N, CA, C, O and the ligand as a Tripos MOL2 file, in Angstrom:
@<TRIPOS>MOLECULE
protein
  261   259    66     0     0
PROTEIN
NO_CHARGES

@<TRIPOS>ATOM
      1 N          14.2920  -10.9440    3.4210 N.3       1 MET1
      2 CA         12.9490  -10.7130    2.9120 C.3       1 MET1
      3 C          12.1260  -10.0150    3.9950 C.2       1 MET1
      4 O          12.2050  -10.3760    5.1690 O.2       1 MET1
      5 N          11.3410   -9.0210    3.6020 N.am      2 LYS2
      6 CA         10.7450   -8.1020    4.5730 C.3       2 LYS2
      7 C           9.2590   -8.2960    4.8090 C.2       2 LYS2
      8 O           8.7610   -7.9380    5.8760 O.2       2 LYS2
      9 N           8.5350   -8.8530    3.8430 N.am      3 ALA3
     10 CA          7.1000   -9.0610    4.0290 C.3       3 ALA3
     11 C           6.5940  -10.0940    3.0360 C.2       3 ALA3
     12 O           7.1290  -10.2470    1.9380 O.2       3 ALA3
     13 N           5.5190  -10.8170    3.4620 N.am      4 LEU4
     14 CA          4.8720  -11.8170    2.6080 C.3       4 LEU4
     15 C           3.4240  -11.4100    2.4080 C.2       4 LEU4
     16 O           2.7520  -11.0130    3.3600 O.2       4 LEU4
     17 N           2.9370  -11.5060    1.1770 N.am      5 ASN5
     18 CA          1.5330  -11.2320    0.9120 C.3       5 ASN5
     19 C           0.9660  -12.3630    0.0500 C.2       5 ASN5
     20 O           0.9270  -12.2600   -1.1760 O.2       5 ASN5
     21 N           0.5180  -13.4640    0.7160 N.am      6 PRO6
     22 CA          0.0430  -14.6270   -0.0420 C.3       6 PRO6
     23 C          -1.1800  -14.3160   -0.8920 C.2       6 PRO6
     24 O          -1.4400  -15.0280   -1.8620 O.2       6 PRO6
     25 N          -1.9470  -13.2680   -0.5560 N.am      7 LYS7
     26 CA         -3.1710  -12.9700   -1.3050 C.3       7 LYS7
     27 C          -2.8750  -12.3330   -2.6480 C.2       7 LYS7
     28 O          -3.6490  -12.5020   -3.5900 O.2       7 LYS7
     29 N          -1.7680  -11.5990   -2.7620 N.am      8 ALA8
     30 CA         -1.4740  -10.8870   -4.0330 C.3       8 ALA8
     31 C          -1.2250  -11.8560   -5.1980 C.2       8 ALA8
     32 O          -1.8820  -11.6500   -6.2180 O.2       8 ALA8
     33 N          -0.3890  -12.8570   -5.1840 N.am      9 PRO9
     34 CA          0.6430  -13.0330   -4.1620 C.3       9 PRO9
     35 C           1.8950  -12.2230   -4.5070 C.2       9 PRO9
     36 O           2.2280  -12.0160   -5.6740 O.2       9 PRO9
     37 N           2.5730  -11.7750   -3.4480 N.am     10 SER10
     38 CA          3.8040  -11.0190   -3.6690 C.3      10 SER10
     39 C           4.7080  -11.1500   -2.4560 C.2      10 SER10
     40 O           4.3240  -11.6780   -1.4120 O.2      10 SER10
     41 N           5.9260  -10.6490   -2.6340 N.am     11 ILE11
     42 CA          6.9190  -10.7280   -1.5840 C.3      11 ILE11
     43 C           7.7310   -9.4420   -1.6050 C.2      11 ILE11
     44 O           8.1220   -8.9660   -2.6710 O.2      11 ILE11
     45 N           7.9840   -8.8840   -0.4310 N.am     12 GLU12
     46 CA          8.8010   -7.6710   -0.3450 C.3      12 GLU12
     47 C          10.2200   -8.0770    0.0030 C.2      12 GLU12
     48 O          10.4610   -8.7360    1.0150 O.2      12 GLU12
     49 N          11.1490   -7.6820   -0.8370 N.am     13 ILE13
     50 CA         12.5330   -8.1220   -0.7170 C.3      13 ILE13
     51 C          13.4580   -6.9120   -0.6500 C.2      13 ILE13
     52 O          13.3400   -5.9680   -1.4320 O.2      13 ILE13
     53 N          14.3770   -6.9690    0.3040 N.am     14 ASP14
     54 CA         15.4670   -5.9920    0.3820 C.3      14 ASP14
     55 C          16.6260   -6.6310   -0.3800 C.2      14 ASP14
     56 O          17.4060   -7.3970    0.1860 O.2      14 ASP14
     57 N          16.7300   -6.3040   -1.6770 N.am     15 HIS15
     58 CA         17.6620   -7.0520   -2.5220 C.3      15 HIS15
     59 C          18.9220   -6.2540   -2.8380 C.2      15 HIS15
     60 O          18.9390   -5.0240   -2.7850 O.2      15 HIS15
     61 N          19.9600   -6.9880   -3.1650 N.am     16 GLY16
     62 CA         21.2110   -6.3800   -3.5750 C.3      16 GLY16
     63 C          21.1710   -5.9520   -5.0290 C.2      16 GLY16
     64 O          20.1190   -6.0070   -5.6660 O.2      16 GLY16
     65 N          22.2890   -5.5340   -5.5500 N.am     17 ASP17
     66 CA         22.4000   -5.1130   -6.9400 C.3      17 ASP17
     67 C          22.0550   -6.2700   -7.8790 C.2      17 ASP17
     68 O          22.6060   -7.3620   -7.7400 O.2      17 ASP17
     69 N          21.1570   -6.0440   -8.8260 N.am     18 LEU18
     70 CA         20.7480   -7.0820   -9.7680 C.3      18 LEU18
     71 C          21.3180   -6.8050  -11.1600 C.2      18 LEU18
     72 O          20.6570   -7.0410  -12.1720 O.2      18 LEU18
     73 N          22.5260   -6.3130  -11.1940 N.am     19 GLY19
     74 CA         23.1970   -6.0970  -12.4770 C.3      19 GLY19
     75 C          22.4610   -5.0990  -13.3430 C.2      19 GLY19
     76 O          22.1710   -3.9870  -12.9020 O.2      19 GLY19
     77 N          22.1500   -5.4920  -14.5900 N.am     20 ALA20
     78 CA         21.5100   -4.5790  -15.5340 C.3      20 ALA20
     79 C          20.0630   -4.2840  -15.1500 C.2      20 ALA20
     80 O          19.4900   -3.2910  -15.5990 O.2      20 ALA20
     81 N          19.4700   -5.1450  -14.3160 N.am     21 LEU21
     82 CA         18.0430   -5.0300  -14.0010 C.3      21 LEU21
     83 C          17.7440   -3.8420  -13.0940 C.2      21 LEU21
     84 O          16.8600   -3.0430  -13.4040 O.2      21 LEU21
     85 N          18.4560   -3.7090  -11.9900 N.am     22 MET22
     86 CA         18.2210   -2.6060  -11.0530 C.3      22 MET22
     87 C          19.2810   -2.6160   -9.9570 C.2      22 MET22
     88 O          19.9100   -3.6390   -9.6850 O.2      22 MET22
     89 N          19.4630   -1.4510   -9.3340 N.am     23 PRO23
     90 CA         20.4060   -1.3930   -8.2080 C.3      23 PRO23
     91 C          19.7700   -1.9850   -6.9530 C.2      23 PRO23
     92 O          18.6100   -2.3940   -6.9820 O.2      23 PRO23
     93 N          20.5190   -2.0320   -5.8570 N.am     24 ALA24
     94 CA         19.9980   -2.5330   -4.5910 C.3      24 ALA24
     95 C          18.8540   -1.6510   -4.1090 C.2      24 ALA24
     96 O          18.9210   -0.4270   -4.2230 O.2      24 ALA24
     97 N          17.8090   -2.2640   -3.5740 N.am     25 MET25
     98 CA         16.6580   -1.5330   -3.0410 C.3      25 MET25
     99 C          15.7400   -2.4890   -2.2940 C.2      25 MET25
    100 O          15.9170   -3.7060   -2.3470 O.2      25 MET25
    101 N          14.7570   -1.9240   -1.5980 N.am     26 GLN26
    102 CA         13.6900   -2.7290   -1.0090 C.3      26 GLN26
    103 C          12.4280   -2.5220   -1.8320 C.2      26 GLN26
    104 O          12.0330   -1.3820   -2.0740 O.2      26 GLN26
    105 N          11.7870   -3.6030   -2.2660 N.am     27 MET27
    106 CA         10.6320   -3.4690   -3.1540 C.3      27 MET27
    107 C           9.7530   -4.7040   -3.0890 C.2      27 MET27
    108 O          10.1530   -5.7540   -2.5850 O.2      27 MET27
    109 N           8.5360   -4.5500   -3.6140 N.am     28 ASP28
    110 CA          7.5780   -5.6450   -3.6670 C.3      28 ASP28
    111 C           7.6260   -6.2970   -5.0480 C.2      28 ASP28
    112 O           7.5270   -5.6110   -6.0660 O.2      28 ASP28
    113 N           7.7770   -7.6140   -5.0790 N.am     29 PHE29
    114 CA          7.7670   -8.3690   -6.3410 C.3      29 PHE29
    115 C           6.5320   -9.2580   -6.3910 C.2      29 PHE29
    116 O           6.2480   -9.9460   -5.4110 O.2      29 PHE29
    117 N           5.7870   -9.2730   -7.4930 N.am     30 PRO30
    118 CA          4.7750  -10.3180   -7.6630 C.3      30 PRO30
    119 C           5.4580  -11.6810   -7.7430 C.2      30 PRO30
    120 O           6.5730  -11.7820   -8.2550 O.2      30 PRO30
    121 N           4.8090  -12.7180   -7.2470 N.am     31 VAL31
    122 CA          5.3300  -14.0760   -7.4000 C.3      31 VAL31
    123 C           4.3570  -14.8750   -8.2560 C.2      31 VAL31
    124 O           3.1610  -14.5850   -8.2730 O.2      31 VAL31
    125 N           4.8720  -15.8930   -8.9750 N.am     32 THR32
    126 CA          4.0240  -16.6400   -9.9040 C.3      32 THR32
    127 C           2.9570  -17.4420   -9.1790 C.2      32 THR32
    128 O           1.8690  -17.6560   -9.7140 O.2      32 THR32
    129 N           3.2600  -17.8910   -7.9600 N.am     33 ASP33
    130 CA          2.2960  -18.7270   -7.2370 C.3      33 ASP33
    131 C           2.4860  -18.5510   -5.7340 C.2      33 ASP33
    132 O           3.6160  -18.5160   -5.2460 O.2      33 ASP33
    133 N           1.3830  -18.4400   -5.0050 N.am     34 ALA34
    134 CA          1.4540  -18.2350   -3.5560 C.3      34 ALA34
    135 C           2.2030  -19.3620   -2.8560 C.2      34 ALA34
    136 O           2.7600  -19.1610   -1.7770 O.2      34 ALA34
    137 N           2.2200  -20.5500   -3.4650 N.am     35 SER35
    138 CA          2.9050  -21.6810   -2.8240 C.3      35 SER35
    139 C           4.4050  -21.4300   -2.6850 C.2      35 SER35
    140 O           5.0660  -22.0690   -1.8660 O.2      35 SER35
    141 N           4.9440  -20.5020   -3.4810 N.am     36 LEU36
    142 CA          6.3630  -20.1580   -3.3450 C.3      36 LEU36
    143 C           6.6640  -19.5560   -1.9750 C.2      36 LEU36
    144 O           7.8110  -19.5600   -1.5280 O.2      36 LEU36
    145 N           5.6330  -19.0400   -1.3120 N.am     37 LEU37
    146 CA          5.8280  -18.3740   -0.0140 C.3      37 LEU37
    147 C           5.7400  -19.3540    1.1500 C.2      37 LEU37
    148 O           6.0480  -18.9970    2.2870 O.2      37 LEU37
    149 N           5.3200  -20.5930    0.8690 N.am     38 ASN38
    150 CA          5.1800  -21.5930    1.9290 C.3      38 ASN38
    151 C           6.5020  -21.8110    2.6570 C.2      38 ASN38
    152 O           7.5520  -21.9580    2.0300 O.2      38 ASN38
    153 N           6.4400  -21.8290    3.9740 N.am     39 GLY39
    154 CA          7.6170  -22.1280    4.7660 C.3      39 GLY39
    155 C           8.5470  -20.9550    4.9890 C.2      39 GLY39
    156 O           9.5770  -21.0940    5.6490 O.2      39 GLY39
    157 N           8.1910  -19.7880    4.4390 N.am     40 LEU40
    158 CA          9.0320  -18.6030    4.6300 C.3      40 LEU40
    159 C           8.5070  -17.7580    5.7830 C.2      40 LEU40
    160 O           7.3040  -17.7340    6.0470 O.2      40 LEU40
    161 N           9.4120  -17.0660    6.4690 N.am     41 ALA41
    162 CA          9.0350  -16.1480    7.5360 C.3      41 ALA41
    163 C           9.7560  -14.8190    7.3020 C.2      41 ALA41
    164 O          10.8410  -14.7810    6.7220 O.2      41 ALA41
    165 N           9.1330  -13.7290    7.7640 N.am     42 VAL42
    166 CA          9.7190  -12.4000    7.6180 C.3      42 VAL42
    167 C          11.1290  -12.3980    8.1970 C.2      42 VAL42
    168 O          11.3840  -12.9690    9.2570 O.2      42 VAL42
    169 N          12.0220  -11.7540    7.4920 N.am     43 ASN43
    170 CA         13.4440  -11.6340    7.8390 C.3      43 ASN43
    171 C          14.2710  -12.8720    7.5030 C.2      43 ASN43
    172 O          15.4670  -12.9020    7.7940 O.2      43 ASN43
    173 N          13.6560  -13.9070    6.8900 N.am     44 ASP44
    174 CA         14.4650  -15.0040    6.3400 C.3      44 ASP44
    175 C          15.3860  -14.4400    5.2650 C.2      44 ASP44
    176 O          15.0170  -13.5230    4.5310 O.2      44 ASP44
    177 N          16.5840  -15.0010    5.1840 N.am     45 ARG45
    178 CA         17.4730  -14.6810    4.0610 C.3      45 ARG45
    179 C          17.1930  -15.6690    2.9370 C.2      45 ARG45
    180 O          17.1360  -16.8770    3.1680 O.2      45 ARG45
    181 N          17.0170  -15.1560    1.7160 N.am     46 ILE46
    182 CA         16.6230  -16.0150    0.5990 C.3      46 ILE46
    183 C          17.4810  -15.7550   -0.6420 C.2      46 ILE46
    184 O          18.0600  -14.6830   -0.8210 O.2      46 ILE46
    185 N          17.5340  -16.7800   -1.4810 N.am     47 ASP47
    186 CA         17.9400  -16.6050   -2.8730 C.3      47 ASP47
    187 C          16.6650  -16.6400   -3.6940 C.2      47 ASP47
    188 O          15.7590  -17.4200   -3.3980 O.2      47 ASP47
    189 N          16.5810  -15.7960   -4.7350 N.am     48 PHE48
    190 CA         15.3560  -15.8120   -5.5400 C.3      48 PHE48
    191 C          15.7000  -15.6130   -7.0150 C.2      48 PHE48
    192 O          16.7420  -15.0610   -7.3670 O.2      48 PHE48
    193 N          14.7890  -16.0820   -7.8560 N.am     49 THR49
    194 CA         14.9520  -15.9630   -9.3050 C.3      49 THR49
    195 C          13.8290  -15.0940   -9.8510 C.2      49 THR49
    196 O          12.6550  -15.3550   -9.5910 O.2      49 THR49
    197 N          14.1910  -14.0530  -10.6130 N.am     50 VAL50
    198 CA         13.2140  -13.1420  -11.2100 C.3      50 VAL50
    199 C          13.1560  -13.3780  -12.7100 C.2      50 VAL50
    200 O          14.1850  -13.4560  -13.3810 O.2      50 VAL50
    201 N          11.9280  -13.4900  -13.2310 N.am     51 GLU51
    202 CA         11.7370  -13.5540  -14.6770 C.3      51 GLU51
    203 C          11.3100  -12.1740  -15.1350 C.2      51 GLU51
    204 O          10.3430  -11.6080  -14.6250 O.2      51 GLU51
    205 N          12.0410  -11.6350  -16.1060 N.am     52 ASN52
    206 CA         11.7560  -10.2800  -16.5850 C.3      52 ASN52
    207 C          10.9340  -10.3720  -17.8710 C.2      52 ASN52
    208 O          11.4700  -10.2760  -18.9760 O.2      52 ASN52
    209 N           9.6030  -10.5620  -17.7020 N.am     53 ALA53
    210 CA          8.6990  -10.7330  -18.8430 C.3      53 ALA53
    211 C           8.2050   -9.3740  -19.3220 C.2      53 ALA53
    212 O           8.3210   -8.3860  -18.5970 O.2      53 ALA53
    213 N           7.6500   -9.3100  -20.5460 N.am     54 PRO54
    214 CA          7.1070   -8.0400  -21.0550 C.3      54 PRO54
    215 C           6.0290   -7.4600  -20.1400 C.2      54 PRO54
    216 O           5.8960   -6.2400  -20.0440 O.2      54 PRO54
    217 N           5.2550   -8.3210  -19.4640 N.am     55 GLN55
    218 CA          4.1910   -7.8480  -18.5780 C.3      55 GLN55
    219 C           4.7330   -7.3770  -17.2410 C.2      55 GLN55
    220 O           3.9810   -6.8560  -16.4170 O.2      55 GLN55
    221 N           6.0240   -7.5540  -17.0140 N.am     56 GLY56
    222 CA          6.6200   -7.1250  -15.7580 C.3      56 GLY56
    223 C           7.4210   -8.2300  -15.1280 C.2      56 GLY56
    224 O           7.3890   -9.3760  -15.5760 O.2      56 GLY56
    225 N           8.1480   -7.8740  -14.0710 N.am     57 MET57
    226 CA          8.9980   -8.8460  -13.3960 C.3      57 MET57
    227 C           8.1790   -9.7060  -12.4550 C.2      57 MET57
    228 O           7.2480   -9.2320  -11.8050 O.2      57 MET57
    229 N           8.5420  -10.9850  -12.3910 N.am     58 LYS58
    230 CA          7.8980  -11.8950  -11.4440 C.3      58 LYS58
    231 C           8.9450  -12.7970  -10.8220 C.2      58 LYS58
    232 O           9.8770  -13.2470  -11.4900 O.2      58 LYS58
    233 N           8.7780  -13.0550   -9.5250 N.am     59 VAL59
    234 CA          9.6420  -14.0400   -8.8720 C.3      59 VAL59
    235 C           9.0940  -15.4230   -9.2000 C.2      59 VAL59
    236 O           7.9200  -15.7110   -8.9680 O.2      59 VAL59
    237 N           9.9650  -16.2780   -9.7440 N.am     60 VAL60
    238 CA          9.5450  -17.6170  -10.1720 C.3      60 VAL60
    239 C          10.1120  -18.7130   -9.2730 C.2      60 VAL60
    240 O           9.6680  -19.8580   -9.3490 O.2      60 VAL60
    241 N          11.0790  -18.3860   -8.4300 N.am     61 ALA61
    242 CA         11.6660  -19.3810   -7.5270 C.3      61 ALA61
    243 C          12.2410  -18.6760   -6.3070 C.2      61 ALA61
    244 O          12.8010  -17.5840   -6.4070 O.2      61 ALA61
    245 N          12.0920  -19.3270   -5.1470 N.am     62 ILE62
    246 CA         12.6280  -18.8000   -3.8870 C.3      62 ILE62
    247 C          13.2450  -19.9540   -3.1210 C.2      62 ILE62
    248 O          12.6640  -21.0340   -3.0130 O.2      62 ILE62
    249 N          14.4350  -19.7050   -2.5920 N.am     63 ARG63
    250 CA         15.0950  -20.7250   -1.7800 C.3      63 ARG63
    251 C          15.6740  -20.0720   -0.5380 C.2      63 ARG63
    252 O          16.3660  -19.0570   -0.6190 O.2      63 ARG63
    253 N          15.3800  -20.6720    0.6240 N.am     64 LYS64
    254 CA         15.9490  -20.1570    1.8800 C.3      64 LYS64
    255 C          17.4450  -20.3880    1.8870 C.2      64 LYS64
    256 O          17.9210  -21.4230    1.4210 O.2      64 LYS64
    257 N          18.1980  -19.4150    2.4200 N.am     65 LYS65
    258 CA         19.6520  -19.5900    2.5370 C.3      65 LYS65
    259 C          19.9770  -20.4140    3.7710 C.2      65 LYS65
    260 O          21.1470  -20.6740    4.0490 O.2      65 LYS65
    261 CU         14.3470   -3.6160   -7.0070 Cu       66 CU66
@<TRIPOS>BOND
     1     1     2 1
     2     2     3 1
     3     3     4 2
     4     3     5 am
     5     5     6 1
     6     6     7 1
     7     7     8 2
     8     7     9 am
     9     9    10 1
    10    10    11 1
    11    11    12 2
    12    11    13 am
    13    13    14 1
    14    14    15 1
    15    15    16 2
    16    15    17 am
    17    17    18 1
    18    18    19 1
    19    19    20 2
    20    19    21 am
    21    21    22 1
    22    22    23 1
    23    23    24 2
    24    23    25 am
    25    25    26 1
    26    26    27 1
    27    27    28 2
    28    27    29 am
    29    29    30 1
    30    30    31 1
    31    31    32 2
    32    31    33 am
    33    33    34 1
    34    34    35 1
    35    35    36 2
    36    35    37 am
    37    37    38 1
    38    38    39 1
    39    39    40 2
    40    39    41 am
    41    41    42 1
    42    42    43 1
    43    43    44 2
    44    43    45 am
    45    45    46 1
    46    46    47 1
    47    47    48 2
    48    47    49 am
    49    49    50 1
    50    50    51 1
    51    51    52 2
    52    51    53 am
    53    53    54 1
    54    54    55 1
    55    55    56 2
    56    55    57 am
    57    57    58 1
    58    58    59 1
    59    59    60 2
    60    59    61 am
    61    61    62 1
    62    62    63 1
    63    63    64 2
    64    63    65 am
    65    65    66 1
    66    66    67 1
    67    67    68 2
    68    67    69 am
    69    69    70 1
    70    70    71 1
    71    71    72 2
    72    71    73 am
    73    73    74 1
    74    74    75 1
    75    75    76 2
    76    75    77 am
    77    77    78 1
    78    78    79 1
    79    79    80 2
    80    79    81 am
    81    81    82 1
    82    82    83 1
    83    83    84 2
    84    83    85 am
    85    85    86 1
    86    86    87 1
    87    87    88 2
    88    87    89 am
    89    89    90 1
    90    90    91 1
    91    91    92 2
    92    91    93 am
    93    93    94 1
    94    94    95 1
    95    95    96 2
    96    95    97 am
    97    97    98 1
    98    98    99 1
    99    99   100 2
   100    99   101 am
   101   101   102 1
   102   102   103 1
   103   103   104 2
   104   103   105 am
   105   105   106 1
   106   106   107 1
   107   107   108 2
   108   107   109 am
   109   109   110 1
   110   110   111 1
   111   111   112 2
   112   111   113 am
   113   113   114 1
   114   114   115 1
   115   115   116 2
   116   115   117 am
   117   117   118 1
   118   118   119 1
   119   119   120 2
   120   119   121 am
   121   121   122 1
   122   122   123 1
   123   123   124 2
   124   123   125 am
   125   125   126 1
   126   126   127 1
   127   127   128 2
   128   127   129 am
   129   129   130 1
   130   130   131 1
   131   131   132 2
   132   131   133 am
   133   133   134 1
   134   134   135 1
   135   135   136 2
   136   135   137 am
   137   137   138 1
   138   138   139 1
   139   139   140 2
   140   139   141 am
   141   141   142 1
   142   142   143 1
   143   143   144 2
   144   143   145 am
   145   145   146 1
   146   146   147 1
   147   147   148 2
   148   147   149 am
   149   149   150 1
   150   150   151 1
   151   151   152 2
   152   151   153 am
   153   153   154 1
   154   154   155 1
   155   155   156 2
   156   155   157 am
   157   157   158 1
   158   158   159 1
   159   159   160 2
   160   159   161 am
   161   161   162 1
   162   162   163 1
   163   163   164 2
   164   163   165 am
   165   165   166 1
   166   166   167 1
   167   167   168 2
   168   167   169 am
   169   169   170 1
   170   170   171 1
   171   171   172 2
   172   171   173 am
   173   173   174 1
   174   174   175 1
   175   175   176 2
   176   175   177 am
   177   177   178 1
   178   178   179 1
   179   179   180 2
   180   179   181 am
   181   181   182 1
   182   182   183 1
   183   183   184 2
   184   183   185 am
   185   185   186 1
   186   186   187 1
   187   187   188 2
   188   187   189 am
   189   189   190 1
   190   190   191 1
   191   191   192 2
   192   191   193 am
   193   193   194 1
   194   194   195 1
   195   195   196 2
   196   195   197 am
   197   197   198 1
   198   198   199 1
   199   199   200 2
   200   199   201 am
   201   201   202 1
   202   202   203 1
   203   203   204 2
   204   203   205 am
   205   205   206 1
   206   206   207 1
   207   207   208 2
   208   207   209 am
   209   209   210 1
   210   210   211 1
   211   211   212 2
   212   211   213 am
   213   213   214 1
   214   214   215 1
   215   215   216 2
   216   215   217 am
   217   217   218 1
   218   218   219 1
   219   219   220 2
   220   219   221 am
   221   221   222 1
   222   222   223 1
   223   223   224 2
   224   223   225 am
   225   225   226 1
   226   226   227 1
   227   227   228 2
   228   227   229 am
   229   229   230 1
   230   230   231 1
   231   231   232 2
   232   231   233 am
   233   233   234 1
   234   234   235 1
   235   235   236 2
   236   235   237 am
   237   237   238 1
   238   238   239 1
   239   239   240 2
   240   239   241 am
   241   241   242 1
   242   242   243 1
   243   243   244 2
   244   243   245 am
   245   245   246 1
   246   246   247 1
   247   247   248 2
   248   247   249 am
   249   249   250 1
   250   250   251 1
   251   251   252 2
   252   251   253 am
   253   253   254 1
   254   254   255 1
   255   255   256 2
   256   255   257 am
   257   257   258 1
   258   258   259 1
   259   259   260 2
@<TRIPOS>SUBSTRUCTURE
     1 MET1         2 RESIDUE 1 A MET
     2 LYS2         6 RESIDUE 1 A LYS
     3 ALA3        10 RESIDUE 1 A ALA
     4 LEU4        14 RESIDUE 1 A LEU
     5 ASN5        18 RESIDUE 1 A ASN
     6 PRO6        22 RESIDUE 1 A PRO
     7 LYS7        26 RESIDUE 1 A LYS
     8 ALA8        30 RESIDUE 1 A ALA
     9 PRO9        34 RESIDUE 1 A PRO
    10 SER10       38 RESIDUE 1 A SER
    11 ILE11       42 RESIDUE 1 A ILE
    12 GLU12       46 RESIDUE 1 A GLU
    13 ILE13       50 RESIDUE 1 A ILE
    14 ASP14       54 RESIDUE 1 A ASP
    15 HIS15       58 RESIDUE 1 A HIS
    16 GLY16       62 RESIDUE 1 A GLY
    17 ASP17       66 RESIDUE 1 A ASP
    18 LEU18       70 RESIDUE 1 A LEU
    19 GLY19       74 RESIDUE 1 A GLY
    20 ALA20       78 RESIDUE 1 A ALA
    21 LEU21       82 RESIDUE 1 A LEU
    22 MET22       86 RESIDUE 1 A MET
    23 PRO23       90 RESIDUE 1 A PRO
    24 ALA24       94 RESIDUE 1 A ALA
    25 MET25       98 RESIDUE 1 A MET
    26 GLN26      102 RESIDUE 1 A GLN
    27 MET27      106 RESIDUE 1 A MET
    28 ASP28      110 RESIDUE 1 A ASP
    29 PHE29      114 RESIDUE 1 A PHE
    30 PRO30      118 RESIDUE 1 A PRO
    31 VAL31      122 RESIDUE 1 A VAL
    32 THR32      126 RESIDUE 1 A THR
    33 ASP33      130 RESIDUE 1 A ASP
    34 ALA34      134 RESIDUE 1 A ALA
    35 SER35      138 RESIDUE 1 A SER
    36 LEU36      142 RESIDUE 1 A LEU
    37 LEU37      146 RESIDUE 1 A LEU
    38 ASN38      150 RESIDUE 1 A ASN
    39 GLY39      154 RESIDUE 1 A GLY
    40 LEU40      158 RESIDUE 1 A LEU
    41 ALA41      162 RESIDUE 1 A ALA
    42 VAL42      166 RESIDUE 1 A VAL
    43 ASN43      170 RESIDUE 1 A ASN
    44 ASP44      174 RESIDUE 1 A ASP
    45 ARG45      178 RESIDUE 1 A ARG
    46 ILE46      182 RESIDUE 1 A ILE
    47 ASP47      186 RESIDUE 1 A ASP
    48 PHE48      190 RESIDUE 1 A PHE
    49 THR49      194 RESIDUE 1 A THR
    50 VAL50      198 RESIDUE 1 A VAL
    51 GLU51      202 RESIDUE 1 A GLU
    52 ASN52      206 RESIDUE 1 A ASN
    53 ALA53      210 RESIDUE 1 A ALA
    54 PRO54      214 RESIDUE 1 A PRO
    55 GLN55      218 RESIDUE 1 A GLN
    56 GLY56      222 RESIDUE 1 A GLY
    57 MET57      226 RESIDUE 1 A MET
    58 LYS58      230 RESIDUE 1 A LYS
    59 VAL59      234 RESIDUE 1 A VAL
    60 VAL60      238 RESIDUE 1 A VAL
    61 ALA61      242 RESIDUE 1 A ALA
    62 ILE62      246 RESIDUE 1 A ILE
    63 ARG63      250 RESIDUE 1 A ARG
    64 LYS64      254 RESIDUE 1 A LYS
    65 LYS65      258 RESIDUE 1 A LYS
    66 CU66       261 GROUP 0 **** ****
């Protein structure tokens, strides 16, 4: 993970291939709640869950590896 923005809230992730969703890239994802960013630091390796809603993609869960 490359950057945290608790005010947005969002998270910048250098992610691998996400199957049908998108290829590997570095990008900013909105997160459902800033509390998901608690305890994370830049360059932590994470697992994350993305919800692909009609209004756009949102990260709904983050877990440190
Ligand atoms: Cu992407």
